[in-house]
C-alpha positions as semicolon CSV with decimal commas, in nm:
position;residue;x (nm);y (nm);z (nm)
1;X;10,234;2,095;16,058
2;X;10,073;2,365;15,844
3;X;9,705;2,410;15,920
4;X;9,631;2,619;15,610
5;X;9,654;2,532;15,243
6;X;10,008;2,554;15,115
7;X;9,914;2,733;14,796
8;X;9,575;2,898;14,844
9;X;9,484;3,190;15,064
10;X;9,174;3,403;15,098
11;X;9,278;3,649;14,821
12;X;9,561;3,484;14,628
13;X;9,703;3,152;14,525
14;X;10,047;3,031;14,425
15;X;10,026;2,855;14,090
16;X;10,264;2,699;13,841
17;X;10,415;2,944;13,598
18;X;10,262;2,906;13,255
19;X;10,509;3,064;13,011
20;X;10,257;3,081;12,726
21;X;9,986;3,235;12,941
22;X;10,189;3,460;13,174
23;X;10,471;3,601;12,960
24;X;10,261;3,862;12,778
25;X;10,131;4,014;13,104
26;X;10,472;4,016;13,268
27;X;10,630;4,169;12,958
28;X;10,402;4,473;12,990
29;X;10,499;4,512;13,356
30;X;10,867;4,544;13,262
31;X;10,787;4,894;13,133
32;X;10,759;4,986;13,502
33;X;11,121;5,042;13,617
34;X;11,043;4,926;13,973
35;X;10,918;4,591;13,846
36;X;11,194;4,548;13,587
37;X;11,461;4,612;13,852
38;X;11,315;4,341;14,077
39;X;11,326;4,067;13,813
40;X;11,665;4,149;13,661
41;X;12,001;4,200;13,823
42;X;12,124;4,369;13,505
43;X;12,038;4,714;13,377
44;X;11,664;4,723;13,352
45;X;11,474;4,767;13,027
46;X;11,141;4,656;12,892
47;X;11,151;4,287;12,801
48;X;10,981;4,122;12,506
49;X;10,748;3,827;12,554
50;X;11,011;3,582;12,423
51;X;11,264;3,716;12,678
52;X;11,021;3,659;12,964
53;X;10,957;3,307;12,833
54;X;11,334;3,247;12,834
55;X;11,357;3,365;13,196
56;X;11,076;3,126;13,287
57;X;11,244;2,842;13,097
58;X;11,577;2,903;13,274
59;X;11,405;2,898;13,615
60;X;11,217;2,579;13,540
61;X;11,536;2,417;13,410
62;X;11,716;2,499;13,738
63;X;11,429;2,338;13,927
64;X;11,453;2,022;13,718
65;X;11,833;1,998;13,730
66;X;11,923;2,107;14,081
67;X;11,604;2,158;14,282
68;X;11,756;2,498;14,349
69;X;11,473;2,721;14,230
70;X;11,101;2,704;14,309
71;X;10,913;2,961;14,098
72;X;10,543;3,040;14,128
73;X;10,291;3,264;13,958
74;X;10,082;3,467;14,201
75;X;9,717;3,474;14,093
76;X;9,415;3,649;14,237
77;X;9,168;3,384;14,356
78;X;8,854;3,568;14,254
79;X;8,933;3,599;13,881
80;X;9,258;3,404;13,827
81;X;9,436;3,718;13,703
82;X;9,815;3,707;13,717
83;X;9,934;3,950;13,986
84;X;10,306;3,872;13,988
85;X;10,559;3,605;14,062
86;X;10,776;3,477;14,342
87;X;11,052;3,225;14,376
88;X;11,273;3,056;14,628
89;X;11,620;3,027;14,480
90;X;11,990;2,985;14,551
91;X;11,898;2,715;14,799
92;X;12,181;2,585;15,013
93;X;12,024;2,259;15,122
94;X;12,300;2,164;15,366
95;X;12,251;2,492;15,555
96;X;11,876;2,537;15,508
97;X;11,923;2,883;15,352
98;X;11,760;3,038;15,047
99;X;11,694;3,365;14,873
100;X;11,332;3,475;14,833
101;X;11,210;3,698;14,550
102;X;10,855;3,830;14,537
103;X;10,694;4,107;14,337
104;X;10,348;4,193;14,220
105;X;10,355;4,376;13,890
106;X;9,981;4,406;13,829
107;X;9,889;4,772;13,878
108;X;9,568;4,675;14,059
109;X;9,737;4,457;14,323
110;X;9,608;4,529;14,672
111;X;9,798;4,538;15,002
112;X;9,624;4,224;15,129
113;X;9,731;4,040;14,811
114;X;10,093;4,145;14,866
115;X;10,090;4,033;15,227
116;X;9,904;3,709;15,176
117;X;10,116;3,592;14,881
118;X;10,431;3,676;15,076
119;X;10,296;3,476;15,371
120;X;10,211;3,181;15,142
121;X;10,558;3,158;14,985
122;X;10,724;3,198;15,326
123;X;10,506;2,920;15,469
124;X;10,598;2,698;15,173
125;X;10,969;2,760;15,227
126;X;10,958;2,674;15,596
127;X;10,671;2,426;15,614
128;X;10,725;2,223;15,299
129;X;11,089;2,268;15,199
130;X;11,211;2,258;15,559
131;X;11,435;2,562;15,526
132;X;11,572;2,740;15,832
133;X;11,640;3,086;15,689
134;X;11,514;3,310;15,410
135;X;11,685;3,622;15,281
136;X;11,515;3,895;15,079
137;X;11,717;4,169;14,907
138;X;11,574;4,516;14,855
139;X;11,684;4,867;14,771
140;X;11,650;5,112;15,059
141;X;11,402;5,325;14,862
142;X;11,152;5,036;14,847
143;X;10,977;5,150;15,165
144;X;10,644;4,985;15,087
145;X;10,807;4,645;15,028
146;X;11,009;4,685;15,350
147;X;10,680;4,737;15,535
148;X;10,532;4,417;15,390
149;X;10,843;4,220;15,485
150;X;10,824;4,353;15,840
151;X;10,460;4,250;15,874
152;X;10,550;3,892;15,777
153;X;10,837;3,884;16,030
154;X;11,145;3,968;15,823
155;X;11,396;4,201;15,987
156;X;11,677;4,409;15,831
157;X;12,007;4,228;15,887
158;X;12,269;4,372;15,651
159;X;12,308;4,711;15,486
160;X;12,533;4,731;15,181
161;X;12,625;5,090;15,113
162;X;12,546;5,242;14,774
163;X;12,469;4,909;14,613
164;X;12,193;5,030;14,378
165;X;12,202;5,314;14,127
166;X;11,855;5,442;14,048
167;X;11,726;5,763;13,902
168;X;12,061;5,939;13,924
169;X;12,155;5,846;14,279
170;X;12,295;5,559;14,482
171;X;12,091;5,371;14,740
172;X;12,194;5,115;14,998
173;X;12,096;4,753;14,952
174;X;11,929;4,594;15,253
175;X;11,915;4,222;15,323
176;X;11,609;4,124;15,520
177;X;11,604;3,786;15,688
178;X;11,372;3,559;15,877
179;X;11,451;3,239;16,065
180;X;11,215;2,946;16,097
181;X;11,188;2,994;16,475
182;X;11,099;3,364;16,430
183;X;10,838;3,276;16,168
184;X;10,680;3,024;16,410
185;X;10,680;3,283;16,689
186;X;10,522;3,549;16,462
187;X;10,244;3,307;16,362
188;X;10,154;3,250;16,729
189;X;10,109;3,624;16,790
């Protein structure tokens, strides 16, 4: 049983994505290559508001059709400002596995907001959806994100050599993972 709110923490809250309200903010963040690379598996580029709305629509359609994607907006509690987004996707219900994506694009996002929103979505995956494993994919040069994952209990499990090409060089892709039992143990500490 989860003793805390599923969607609300001290600094942040997980909220429904509102395409009309959120797309303009997220569109501006796609001018930041680090953010654009996290939300697109294709070559990154700035995205127009209508393209962000289409991405939102596609995610929400997958949720309705297959229950295979659970997207959330991440908002700051104090002022309801959109900080970023996260989603649980590619869910393999029979195995209890899923892929987790999480990124804060707001330039004023604080470390505690990163950590708390990552903890909230992880708690939702394990506590509400009943998953057994989460996987998070990063590029090896995303050191700050790797640190946040480690603080929540994720560990590096797989290294894929030269998977990402960024700024004129190749970087390894790293799959971080966390099991339900490890998440429970980390929460007791």
